[in-house]
Structure formats: C-alpha cells, structure tokens
C-alpha positions in Angstrom: 61.3 -13.8 85.9 58.5 -15.6 84.1 59.3 -16.0 80.4 57.9 -13.5 78.0 55.9 -14.9 75.1 55.4 -13.7 71.6 52.0 -12.2 71.0 50.5 -10.9 67.8 48.6 -7.7 67.8 47.3 -6.4 64.5 46.8 -2.8 63.7 43.3 -2.3 62.4 44.1 0.3 59.7 47.1 1.8 58.1 46.6 4.0 55.1 49.9 5.4 54.0 48.4 8.4 52.2 45.4 8.6 54.4 45.1 12.4 54.3 45.5 13.1 50.6 42.5 13.4 48.4 43.0 11.8 45.0 43.0 14.7 42.5 39.4 15.3 41.3 38.2 18.0 38.9 35.0 18.4 40.9 34.9 19.3 44.5 31.2 18.9 45.1 30.3 17.2 48.3 28.5 13.9 47.9 26.2 14.7 50.8 24.3 17.4 48.9 21.2 18.8 50.5 18.7 16.8 48.4 20.6 13.5 48.6 18.8 12.1 51.7 15.5 13.2 50.2 16.3 11.4 47.0 17.3 8.3 48.9 14.0 8.2 50.7 12.2 8.4 47.4 13.9 5.4 45.8 12.6 1.9 45.7 13.6 -1.4 44.2 11.3 -2.4 41.4 11.4 -6.0 40.1 10.1 -9.6 40.0 10.3 -11.3 43.3 10.5 -15.1 43.9 8.6 -15.6 47.2 9.9 -19.2 47.7 13.6 -18.3 47.9 13.0 -14.6 48.8 15.2 -13.3 46.0 14.7 -11.0 43.0 14.8 -12.7 39.6 15.1 -9.3 38.0 15.1 -5.8 39.3 15.7 -2.1 38.7 15.2 1.2 40.4 12.1 3.3 40.7 11.5 6.7 42.3 8.3 8.0 43.8 6.6 10.8 41.8 3.1 10.8 43.4 1.9 9.8 46.9 -1.3 10.2 48.8 -2.5 8.8 52.1 -2.9 5.2 50.8 -1.0 4.7 47.5 2.1 5.8 45.7 3.3 5.8 42.1 6.9 5.1 41.0 8.6 6.0 37.7 11.0 3.4 36.3 12.2 2.0 33.0 9.8 -0.1 30.9 12.5 -2.8 30.3 12.5 -3.3 34.1 9.0 -4.7 33.7 10.1 -7.4 31.2 9.3 -10.5 33.3 12.1 -13.1 33.2 11.4 -16.7 32.5 11.1 -18.8 35.7 9.9 -22.2 36.8 8.4 -20.6 39.9 5.8 -17.9 40.3 7.1 -14.3 40.4 5.5 -11.2 41.8 6.0 -7.7 40.6 6.9 -5.8 43.7 8.6 -2.7 45.1 10.9 -2.7 48.1 11.4 0.5 50.0 14.7 1.4 51.7 15.3 0.1 55.1 12.5 -2.4 54.8 12.5 -6.2 54.4 9.0 -6.9 53.0 8.3 -6.3 49.3 5.0 -4.8 48.4 2.9 -5.9 45.5 3.0 -3.5 42.6 0.7 -2.9 39.5 1.6 -1.3 36.2 -0.2 2.0 35.7 1.3 2.8 32.3 4.3 1.9 30.2 5.8 3.0 26.9 8.6 0.9 25.5 9.3 3.5 22.8 10.8 5.8 25.5 11.5 2.9 27.9 9.5 4.4 30.7 6.8 3.0 33.0 4.8 3.9 36.1 3.9 1.3 38.7 1.8 1.8 41.9 1.8 0.2 45.3 -0.5 0.4 48.3 1.6 2.6 50.6 1.2 6.3 51.2 2.8 9.4 52.5 6.2 8.9 50.8 8.8 11.4 49.7 8.4 12.4 46.1 10.7 13.8 43.4 9.6 16.5 41.0 10.5 16.8 37.3 12.8 19.7 36.5 11.2 22.5 34.5 14.6 23.6 33.1 17.9 22.2 32.0 20.9 22.2 34.3 23.4 25.0 33.7 26.9 24.6 32.5 29.2 23.0 35.1 26.2 22.4 37.4 26.5 19.4 39.7 24.3 16.4 38.7 23.8 13.1 40.3 22.4 9.6 39.7 20.5 7.5 42.2 19.9 3.8 42.0 20.4 0.3 43.4 23.6 -1.2 42.1 23.5 -4.0 44.6 20.1 -5.4 45.8 21.5 -7.9 48.3 22.5 -5.1 50.6 19.6 -2.9 49.6 22.2 -0.1 49.1 22.0 3.2 47.5 24.4 4.1 44.8 25.3 7.5 43.4 27.6 9.0 41.0 28.6 12.6 41.2 30.4 15.0 39.0 30.2 18.4 37.2 29.0 18.8 33.6 32.0 18.8 31.3 34.0 17.3 34.1 35.0 13.7 34.9 35.3 13.0 38.5 36.5 9.9 40.4 33.8 8.4 42.6 33.0 5.2 44.4 29.6 3.5 44.1 28.4 0.9 46.5 29.5 -2.6 45.7 30.5 -2.0 42.1 34.2 -1.5 41.1 35.7 1.3 43.1 36.8 3.4 40.2 33.6 4.1 38.2 33.9 7.5 36.6 31.1 9.8 35.5 31.1 12.9 33.4 28.2 14.8 32.0 28.1 17.2 29.1 25.2 19.4 28.0 24.3 19.0 24.3 21.4 21.3 23.2 18.3 19.8 24.8 19.6 16.6 26.3 21.8 15.5 29.2 24.6 13.1 28.2 25.9 10.7 30.7 29.1 8.8 30.4 30.5 5.9 32.4 34.0 4.5 32.4 33.6 1.0 33.7 37.4 0.4 34.0 37.0 -3.3 33.3 34.2 -3.6 35.8 30.5 -3.8 35.6 27.7 -1.3 36.0 24.9 -3.4 37.5 21.6 -3.3 35.7 19.8 -2.7 39.1 20.5 1.1 38.5 18.0 1.1 35.6 15.2 3.5 36.3 17.1 5.6 38.7 16.8 9.4 38.6 19.3 11.8 37.1 18.8 14.7 39.4 20.0 18.0 40.8 21.7 17.1 44.2 20.9 20.6 45.6 17.1 20.6 44.9 16.3 17.0 44.0 14.7 18.0 40.7 14.8 15.2 38.1 16.5 15.9 34.7 16.2 12.4 33.3 15.9 8.7 34.0 18.8 6.2 33.9 18.1 3.7 31.2 21.2 1.4 31.1 23.4 0.2 28.4 22.3 1.0 24.9 20.7 -1.9 23.1 22.7 -2.8 20.0 25.7 -0.7 20.8 29.1 -2.3 20.6 30.1 -4.2 23.8 26.9 -3.3 25.5 26.3 -6.7 27.1 25.5 -5.8 30.7 27.4 -8.7 32.1 30.6 -7.0 31.1 29.7 -3.4 30.7 30.7 -1.1 27.9 34.3 -0.8 27.0 36.2 2.4 26.9 35.3 2.8 23.2 31.6 3.1 24.0 32.0 4.6 27.4 30.6 7.9 26.2 27.2 6.5 25.3 24.1 8.4 26.4 22.6 6.3 29.1 19.7 8.5 30.2 16.2 9.0 28.8 15.9 12.7 28.2 14.0 15.2 30.3 11.6 16.0 27.5 10.6 12.3 27.1 10.2 11.9 30.9 8.0 15.0 31.2 5.8 14.0 28.2 5.4 10.4 29.5 4.5 11.4 33.1 2.0 13.9 31.7 0.4 11.3 29.4 1.6 13.0 26.3 3.3 11.6 23.2 7.0 11.9 23.0 8.4 14.0 20.2 12.0 13.5 21.1 14.3 12.7 18.1 15.3 9.1 17.9 12.5 8.2 20.4 12.0 4.8 18.9 14.9 3.4 21.0 14.1 5.5 24.1 17.4 7.3 23.7 17.6 10.8 22.5 21.0 10.2 20.9 23.0 7.1 20.5 26.3 8.6 21.5 27.5 12.0 22.7 30.4 11.5 20.3 28.5 10.8 17.2 27.9 14.5 16.6 31.7 14.9 16.2 32.0 12.0 13.8 34.8 10.4 15.7 35.3 7.6 18.3 38.0 9.7 20.1 36.7 10.0 23.6 38.7 13.3 24.1 37.0 14.9 21.1 34.1 16.5 22.9 36.5 18.0 25.5 39.0 19.2 22.9 36.3 21.0 21.0 35.3 22.9 24.2 39.0 23.5 25.1 39.6 25.0 21.7 36.9 27.6 22.6 38.8 28.5 25.8 36.9 26.2 28.2 39.2 25.7 31.1 37.0 23.1 32.7 37.4 21.0 29.5 41.2 21.5 29.6 41.2 20.2 33.1 39.0 17.3 32.1 41.5 16.4 29.4 44.2 16.5 32.0 42.3 14.1 34.2 41.7 11.7 31.3 45.4 11.5 30.5 46.3 11.4 34.1 44.1 8.4 34.9 44.6 6.6 31.6 41.3 4.7 32.0 38.8 6.7 30.1 39.5 5.5 26.6 42.9 7.1 26.4 46.3 5.8 27.3 47.9 7.2 30.4 50.2 10.1 29.6 51.5 12.2 32.4 53.1 14.7 30.0 49.8 15.3 28.2 48.0 15.5 31.6 50.6 18.1 32.7 50.1 20.1 29.5 46.3 20.3 29.9 46.5 21.0 33.6 48.9 23.8 33.0 46.7 25.4 30.4 43.7 25.2 32.6 45.6 26.4 35.7 46.9 29.4 33.7 43.3 30.3 33.1 42.7 30.4 36.8 41.0 27.0 37.1 41.5 26.0 40.8 40.8 22.3 40.1 43.6 22.2 37.6 45.9 24.1 40.1 45.0 21.5 42.7 45.8 18.6 40.3 49.2 20.2 39.4 49.9 20.3 43.1 49.1 16.6 43.4 51.4 15.7 40.5 54.4 17.6 42.1 53.4 16.3 45.6 53.8 12.7 44.5 56.1 13.0 41.6 53.6 11.8 38.9 55.3 12.6 35.6 57.5 15.3 37.2 60.3 15.1 39.8 58.7 15.2 43.2 58.9 18.8 44.4 57.1 19.8 47.6 57.7 23.5 47.2 56.1 23.5 43.7 53.2 21.3 45.0 52.6 23.7 47.9 52.6 26.7 45.4 49.8 25.2 43.3 47.9 24.0 46.4 48.0 27.4 47.9 46.7 29.1 44.7 43.8 26.6 44.6 43.2 26.9 48.3 43.0 30.7 48.0 40.1 30.2 45.6 38.4 28.0 48.2 39.4 24.6 46.8 38.8 22.2 49.6 40.9 19.4 48.1 44.0 21.7 48.2 43.2 22.9 51.6 43.1 19.4 52.8 46.3 18.5 51.1 48.1 21.5 52.5 47.0 20.1 55.9 48.6 16.8 55.0 51.9 18.5 54.1 52.0 20.2 57.4 51.0 17.1 59.4 53.9 15.1 57.8 56.4 17.9 57.3 56.5 17.7 53.5 58.3 20.8 52.3 57.3 22.7 55.4 58.2 22.4 59.1 56.0 19.7 60.7 53.2 21.6 62.4 50.1 19.8 63.7 48.4 23.0 64.6 48.8 24.3 61.0 47.6 20.9 59.7 44.5 21.1 61.8 43.8 24.7 60.6 43.9 23.6 57.0 41.9 20.5 57.6 39.4 22.7 59.3 39.0 25.0 56.3 38.4 22.0 54.0 36.1 20.2 56.5 34.0 23.4 56.8 33.5 23.1 53.0 32.3 19.6 53.4 35.5 17.8 52.3 35.1 14.2 53.6 38.9 13.5 53.6 39.5 16.5 55.8 36.7 15.6 58.2 38.3 12.1 58.4 41.7 13.6 59.0 40.5 15.8 61.9 38.9 12.7 63.4 42.2 10.9 63.0 44.1 13.6 64.8 41.7 13.5 67.7 41.6 9.7 67.7 45.4 9.5 68.0 46.1 12.7 69.9 48.1 14.3 67.1 48.5 18.0 68.0 45.4 17.9 70.2 44.4 16.1 73.4 43.2 12.6 72.5 39.4 12.8 72.4 37.4 9.8 71.1 34.1 11.7 71.2 35.5 14.4 68.9 37.1 11.8 66.7 33.7 10.0 66.5 32.0 13.2 65.5 34.3 13.9 62.6 34.4 10.3 61.5 30.6 10.3 61.4 30.6 13.4 59.2 32.9 11.9 56.7 31.1 8.5 56.8 27.9 10.3 56.0 29.5 11.0 52.7 30.5 7.3 52.3 34.2 8.1 52.9 35.4 4.5 53.3 38.4 5.3 55.6 36.0 7.0 58.0 33.6 4.0 57.9 36.6 1.7 58.7 37.7 4.0 61.5 34.2 3.9 63.1 34.2 0.2 62.9 37.5 0.1 64.7 36.2 2.4 67.5 33.2 0.2 68.1 35.4 -2.9 67.9 37.8 -1.7 70.6 35.5 0.5 72.6 37.2 3.8 71.9 34.8 6.3 73.3 31.8 4.0 72.9 30.9 0.7 74.5 32.2 -2.2 72.5 29.6 -3.2 69.9 30.7 -5.9 67.5 27.6 -5.9 65.3 27.9 -2.1 64.8 31.7 -2.5 64.2 30.9 -5.1 61.5 28.3 -2.8 60.0 30.8 -0.1 59.4 33.5 -2.4 58.2 31.1 -4.0 55.7 30.1 -0.5 54.4 33.8 0.4 54.0 34.7 -3.0 52.4 31.8 -2.5 49.9 33.8 0.4 48.6 36.8 -1.8 48.2 38.6 -0.6 51.4 41.3 -3.2 52.0 41.8 -2.2 55.6 38.1 -2.9 56.3 38.3 -6.2 54.5 41.2 -7.1 56.8 39.3 -6.0 59.9 36.3 -8.1 58.9 38.7 -11.1 58.7 40.2 -10.2 62.1 36.7 -10.2 63.8 35.8 -13.5 62.2 39.2 -15.1 63.1 38.8 -14.2 66.7 35.0 -14.8 66.9 34.3 -11.2 67.9 30.5 -11.2 68.0 30.5 -13.9 65.3 31.2 -17.6 65.1 35.0 -18.1 64.8 35.7 -19.3 61.2 39.3 -19.4 60.1 38.5 -20.3 56.5 36.2 -17.3 56.1 38.6 -15.0 57.9 41.3 -16.1 55.4 39.0 -15.2 52.5 38.6 -11.7 53.8 42.4 -11.4 54.5 43.0 -12.5 50.9 40.7 -9.7 49.6 42.7 -7.2 51.6 46.1 -8.7 50.5 45.1 -8.6 46.9 45.0 -4.8 47.2 48.4 -4.8 48.9 47.2 -4.3 52.5 50.2 -5.0 54.7 48.2 -6.1 57.7 46.2 -8.6 55.6 49.5 -10.0 54.2 50.8 -10.4 57.8 47.6 -12.0 59.0 47.7 -14.6 56.2 51.3 -15.3 57.3 50.1 -15.8 60.8 47.4 -18.2 59.7 49.9 -20.3 57.8 52.3 -20.3 60.7 49.7 -21.7 63.1 47.7 -23.7 60.6 44.5 -21.7 61.1 42.1 -22.4 58.2 45.0 -23.8 56.1 47.6 -26.5 56.6 50.5 -25.3 58.7 53.2 -24.1 56.3 56.1 -22.1 57.6 57.4 -21.4 54.1 54.1 -19.8 53.2 54.0 -18.0 56.5 57.5 -16.5 55.8 56.4 -15.6 52.3 53.5 -13.5 53.5 55.4 -12.0 56.4 58.1 -10.8 54.0 55.5 -9.2 51.7 54.1 -7.4 54.6 57.5 -6.5 56.1 58.5 -5.1 52.7 55.9 -2.4 53.4 57.6 -1.7 56.7 54.9 -3.4 58.7 56.2 -3.7 62.2 54.0 -6.7 63.2 55.3 -8.7 60.2 58.9 -7.7 61.0 58.4 -8.9 64.5 56.9 -12.2 63.5 59.8 -12.9 61.1 62.1 -12.3 64.0 60.1 -14.7 66.1 60.4 -17.4 63.4 64.2 -17.0 63.4 64.3 -17.1 67.2 62.2 -20.3 67.3 63.6 -21.9 64.1 60.2 -22.3 62.5 60.8 -23.1 58.9 64.2 -21.5 59.0 67.6 -22.3 60.6 67.4 -20.8 64.1 69.4 -17.6 64.2 69.2 -15.3 67.2 71.3 -12.7 65.3 68.7 -12.6 62.4 65.9 -12.5 64.9 67.7 -9.5 66.6 67.8 -7.7 63.2 64.1 -8.1 62.6 63.1 -7.2 66.1 65.3 -4.0 65.8 63.4 -3.0 62.7 60.0 -3.4 64.4 61.2 -1.9 67.7 62.4 1.2 65.9 58.8 1.8 64.8 57.7 1.6 68.4 56.3 -1.9 68.4 56.1 -2.8 72.1 56.2 -6.5 71.5 59.3 -6.4 69.4 60.9 -4.0 72.0 60.2 -6.6 74.7 61.5 -9.5 72.6 64.6 -7.5 71.8 65.1 -6.9 75.6 64.8 -10.6 76.1 67.7 -11.3 73.6 69.9 -8.8 75.3 69.0 -10.1 78.7 69.8 -13.7 77.7 72.8 -12.8 75.5 71.3 -14.5 72.5 72.5 -13.2 69.1 74.3 -10.5 70.9 76.6 -10.2 74.0 74.6 -10.2 77.2 73.8 -6.5 78.0 71.4 -5.8 80.9 71.6 -2.1 80.4 70.3 -2.4 76.8 67.8 -5.0 77.8 66.4 -2.6 80.4 66.3 0.2 77.8 64.0 -1.8 75.5 61.9 -3.1 78.4 61.3 0.5 79.5 60.4 1.5 75.9 57.7 -1.2 75.9 56.6 -0.6 79.5 56.0 3.1 78.7 53.3 1.9 76.3 51.6 -0.1 79.1 52.6 -3.6 78.0 52.3 -5.8 81.0 55.2 -8.2 80.3 57.5 -5.3 79.8 56.3 -3.6 83.0 57.0 -6.9 84.8 60.5 -7.1 83.2 61.4 -3.5 84.3 60.2 -4.4 87.8 62.3 -7.5 87.8 65.5 -5.7 86.6 65.1 -3.2 89.4 64.3 -5.9 91.9 67.5 -7.9 91.2 69.8 -5.0 90.3 70.1 -6.0 86.6 71.4 -3.2 84.5 70.4 -0.7 87.2 71.0 -0.2 90.9 68.7 -2.3 93.1 65.5 -0.3 93.8 62.7 -2.1 95.5 60.3 0.9 95.3 60.7 1.1 91.6 60.3 -2.6 91.2 57.1 -2.5 93.3 55.8 0.3 91.1 56.3 -1.7 87.9 55.0 -5.0 89.3 51.9 -3.2 90.4 51.3 -1.8 86.9 51.7 -5.2 85.4 49.4 -6.8 88.0 46.8 -4.2 87.4 46.5 -5.6 83.9 46.2 -9.1 85.3 49.7 -10.1 84.2 50.4 -13.3 86.2 54.2 -12.9 86.5 53.7 -9.5 88.1 51.2 -10.9 90.5 53.6 -13.6 91.5 56.5 -11.2 91.9 54.4 -8.9 94.1 53.7 -11.9 96.3 57.5 -12.6 96.7 58.1 -8.9 97.6 55.4 -9.1 100.4 56.7 -12.5 101.5 60.3 -11.3 101.8 59.4 -7.7 102.9 61.3 -6.1 100.0 60.2 -2.5 99.6 57.1 -3.2 101.7 56.6 -4.4 105.3 56.6 -8.2 105.4 53.0 -9.3 105.0 52.2 -13.0 104.5 48.5 -12.3 104.0 49.2 -10.0 101.1 51.8 -12.4 99.7 49.2 -15.2 99.8 46.7 -12.9 98.0 49.0 -12.2 95.1 50.2 -15.7 94.9 46.6 -17.0 94.6 45.9 -14.6 91.8 48.9 -15.8 89.9 48.2 -19.4 90.7 44.8 -19.1 89.2 46.5 -18.5 85.9 48.7 -21.6 86.4 52.0 -19.9 87.6 53.9 -22.8 89.2 56.2 -20.4 91.1 53.2 -19.1 92.9 51.7 -22.6 93.5 55.0 -23.5 95.2 55.0 -20.5 97.4 51.4 -21.0 98.5 52.4 -24.5 99.5 55.4 -23.1 101.4 53.1 -20.7 103.3 50.8 -23.5 104.3 53.7 -25.8 105.3 55.1 -23.1 107.6 51.9 -21.5 108.8 52.9 -18.1 107.4 49.8 -15.9 107.2 47.6 -19.0 107.4 47.2 -21.8 109.8 49.7 -24.5 109.2 48.1 -27.1 107.0 50.2 -29.9 105.5 47.4 -31.3 103.4 46.9 -27.9 101.8 50.7 -27.5 101.4 50.9 -31.0 99.7 48.1 -30.0 97.3 49.9 -26.8 96.1 53.3 -28.5 96.0 51.8 -31.2 93.8 50.3 -28.7 91.4 53.7 -26.9 91.0 55.6 -30.2 90.8 53.3 -31.3 88.0 54.5 -28.2 86.1 58.1 -29.2 86.6 59.1 -27.0 89.6 62.1 -28.8 91.2 61.6 -27.0 94.6 58.0 -28.1 94.6 59.0 -31.8 94.0 61.2 -31.6 97.1 58.3 -30.0 99.0 56.1 -32.9 98.1 58.5 -35.4 99.6 59.1 -33.3 102.7 55.4 -32.8 103.5 54.5 -36.4 102.7 57.1 -37.4 105.4 55.4 -34.9 107.8 51.9 -36.4 107.0 53.1 -40.0 107.1 56.2 -40.2 109.4 56.3 -44.0 109.3 57.0 -43.8 105.6 
C-alpha cells in the first residue's frame, strides 16, 4: 500500500454562535425600502489630486436637484475648505460605482450653518427630498455617507429614536453605536466610537427616513471645540452624545435660500449636546428621564447601555437585567428578547435554556424577528429542547420573512450543509444573497466560499475575493482568514506568503481558530516566515484549544514526525483521536495508519479498517485506497476482491495514484476481474504518470514478458530504470536482467 501523507485542508468559516443575533433593541431591517434610492443619490465631494489620483480631503454630498444636463448636491460647508497642497487640487464629485471624478462648482455656501450646494455637469440622477415634518417617536432613522473613500463604500447607521442599536458600518470599527432622541424641534444623533474613529468622510451625508428617503438633517461631524473632538481619534464616551447633525429647519432654510433662524446657528449646530438640557454629563440621564415617565423603550435602552458597557457607562449585568425586566414587564418585546439572550448565554445570570426560551417565545409572539431567529437556533442545536431541524427551519423562516438577516443566513447555511433539508446550493445561494444585501458579514463570507469552491456556481476567484473583502471590511475574522488562504495558494492572485500571513494575523487577532492554525502551518513549513517548529506548535495549540480539528491533527503530525518535539506516536495518537472524533477525514486516515503499523498502540487491523472506512465514507481518496487494500489482502476483514475493486475504483476516480496502481495489479493478477494485461497497463500508466515507482516497475515487467504488449526489452529497461531510480529493489534486479538480455556478451 502506498504510504498515506499528511495533508492540510482548512475549513473556510466556523462561527460558533453563527445563528444567534446579538441582542439589539431595534429590529429594523437595514435594507429598508429607500436605502437603495439613497445610495444612488450619494456622491463623494472633495478635493482631488489628479497626479496621484487620490482625495486630499473629502466628504459626502447627496443630490437634491437634477435635470437633463446638471445636478446639485447638498453637503457641509467645511467639506469645501481646501487643504494645503504642493500640487493642484480639483473640487470634484465622484458618483457611486464610477471611477472618474467630475469637476464641481460651488453654487452657494453658508458657514454659519455649515451647509453648501455644489453642482456638476451630469444629469438625470436620483434625488432626495427634504422632510416636511419631524420623525415620530421611535421611528427608524438612518445616516448615509462615505466612511471609507478607498473602496467607495456606502456606510449607514440604523436605530430607533430613544433606542441604541448595535450596527456595523463599512470599514470603520465594527461596534459603532447610534441612538437618536427627539428633543422639541431638532434631531439629536449620538455615536459611541468605542475607542475607534468615525471618519470625516461621512460629513455632509443625509439623516433620513429609511422608508421614504425623506431627509431630516445633514451629518456635520464632530463638534468644533467640544472636548476630545479631534477627528483623528473621535469623541470619547463622555462626549458621545453630542448633536452631530445640522437641524432640519436650517437645511430647509438654506436650500430655499432663506436665512436660518435656528438657535445657536452661529456654529451650525442647533444644540451643543443633547445632555446639556439635563445639566449633567451622565450619558444615561436622558434615558432615565424618559424611563421615569414610564417609557419602556428608554428602560430597554438603559439595559442595553449597561449590558454593553461601552456607551459611557461601566458594564453592569445586574443593572442591565433590572432595566430589561422593567421594560419586559411593560410588554416591550425587545427587552423580552434581550432577557432571553442573557439567560441563553449566561450573561449575569446562570445559563438557563428554559428561561431563555420563555422570554424568546414572549417576544416572538409579538413578532420579534430576533427572538424567532434565536428560537430557531435553540432547536437547531438542541438547547433546552429536543434537537429538531424542521422546527429550526420553521422559526428561521418566520424571522427571515420579517427581513432578519441572521435568519436568512441560517436558512442558507442549512441548505448549504444539508441540515434538515436536502443539500441545495442554489437555495443556499438565494438566502445568502438576501442576507448579504443587508451587509450581513457571515453571509458575505459564505458567498465568497461558494464562489471559491464552486458550490452551485462556477469557480470564480475574483467574485469570491469580492465577497470576502466586503465581509472582512466589517471585521469578519473568518473572511480575513479566507482572503489569506486565497493569497497563500495563489487562487486567482499572485501567491504571496507574507501578505497571506498578514491576513491570517488579522483573523487570529480576533481569535479565529482557522487563522491561528494557518499561522502555525506557515511557521511549520517556513512560508513567508522563517521555519520555526516552536512557533508552529504555539499557534496550533491556540487553535486546538478552540477544538479546531485541523490544528489537533497537525499537532498529531508534528509528534508523529518529531518536528520540534520528541517523536511520540502515542501523543500523535491522542491528537489524531481528538480530531477524528470530530469527523476529520485526514485524522481518521492517519489514525488508521498508526493502528495498521502498530505505532503508539498495539497493531490492530480491525481498528485501522474502522478509521479508514470512516474517512472513505467522506470520499477521501487515500482512505478509499486503504479500505480497498485491507480487503484485497484480508487485513482486519475476510479477503474480498469485489469490495477491494470497488474502493480502488473510487480512489482512482479521484486520480489517486495508489488506487490506480492497485487496480493495475488486480487486472494483472486477475483478482476479482478477468485477467486483462491491457487494462493493467492502462492503470499502471496513469499511476506512473504521477511518479509511482511500483507502477513503473510493473510496466517494465509487462514489456519484458510481452504481456498485453509486444515484448520490448528497451522499453522494459526504460521503465525499470525509472523505478530503480526511486529505490525499487525489484526494479534494480530487472535492470540487470534486461541489460543481460539486450547485451548477452556482457
């Protein structure tokens, strides 16, 4: 039997809690009806350096008027402050999905309200209208802008008024929070930067109704002169509740060419802080005041603030539980959902699936899609209920119908992996696309994987990379790992180990087990870094600690080969067993090898065959060949040539050279098939093309004896010499024998 080698195969994405939606107080879908329309109305506005094709300064504008030949864009006045530069700069706009900036001219600007209108010679664009009224309490609002010009990406923050909601925004930090509160005539926007940075490129973006697209205000940016407002760092939690939007009244007045009469208009900000009216710097004050009036949304918002501990308050699960319970008692289904989450994962309370399910069910009965999705998760994984894929799919379906991106992804995952349904890549693709349209990063990563490995679609590396990059931009560690994998193996791109390592390190920094394992592999083989077995073992162990089967298998291989450690077959056996128990077909095969050879354990062909069969059932060619070999030679099972032939054929169908060679032997010897030298030669030639010395020897033997071919000593000598060069002892004897036949006098 040809030796079985260790191969590494890396799983593209593993998200332990892939199906659970992080508790949010708002359940509004990101893909609101007007969002695409708003995206098509946005443009980058800024000063462009033609020589190096970069923006020296930029912000966002949105189209408010457009005819057949020209269009006008509303933006912030400070966006038009030309930066100093040694090279000429052009004031331009850049439309979405285009590469060529268009020259722009200033129509009008008013620094007192920080607003401006610019025009460009392009017509028939989508326009946004100004709202004639204020948003209602708890109405969804949104912000559009460009937080990252290099990718020409749209950002957007979504939430409910008097509600703080967790969101992800393009290439900024993945935990930017937004809440909005209504205060008399103005809309107050608050950002929690969480130690990160809100890019100034969002300046000038619209604050709008995601259902209609009507504009309520214009994003201005960090308040000039406020504490810690340097936009290279972003505001700290103490100033997170600053009003960052020019008010609706000022926008309407400016667009209509009227003077602004908004209080405090000299700075362009209607109020300096939403908290100033309470005379306190306590970021919970505005919500406590509403809660005191029986506002259950405010109670829930307080719970979220204490739960997260990154909105200007210290994390306090007990306080979070208190506020969630008050809100839930008042019938707030978001709070009920959040209570379910706390009990589901034991956050501040003992983990209690029954109580979690109780709260999820109350919220789900009120149509809460987050809870519907999470009930589906509990059924899929049997948490407090009998595992039931059909029930999981039912609950995911309810949430998905309401537009919940996590549920859409979960349905896609079930079809992708055949969990409770017939595996259907087309259906998986459909659901992944729905979730990805809402910028759900796991779905973007999954789409990349499908294009990378041709699951239901032709392999398309550029499209795979596109989806991985979108997902990675949201901080998805699995996508970062997959980008590294594609670069490491040159899948559509130039192979670059150093660059691959950089992507792996990004994923590993977030604790992605596959990234940790891949870094270990790079150190083991010296790819992009000096070979270092100690570092390889370090990274493998980090990954294995997360129960990553590939890392467990590779640790076993290091002990089997003695790479950087004292060789120990028994320790290798231990690690292979851990990985094999998770269904890792490679570990199962290596485990079979140890039992077959009696290394680290007494020789046991029956157990060896068991593990080979486990791996062969997953279509692994070397294991299929091993099962065939064990049946061929009655090792751990009665001799059965028909069964051996079956497994050899399966391995050969995958191009596995050992199986091709072994098929050749069966035809040559007539074992399980009529003796057929021509067929034997065919299979030997396929295996020999892959350098199998055993087959090279047998081809030489067939030519020497004229079996299935005309006797040809010269051809026999050629094949014997190839096999002998690889160390085949029988071939060396064949060389001597044929040389005597060719040159008898010698």
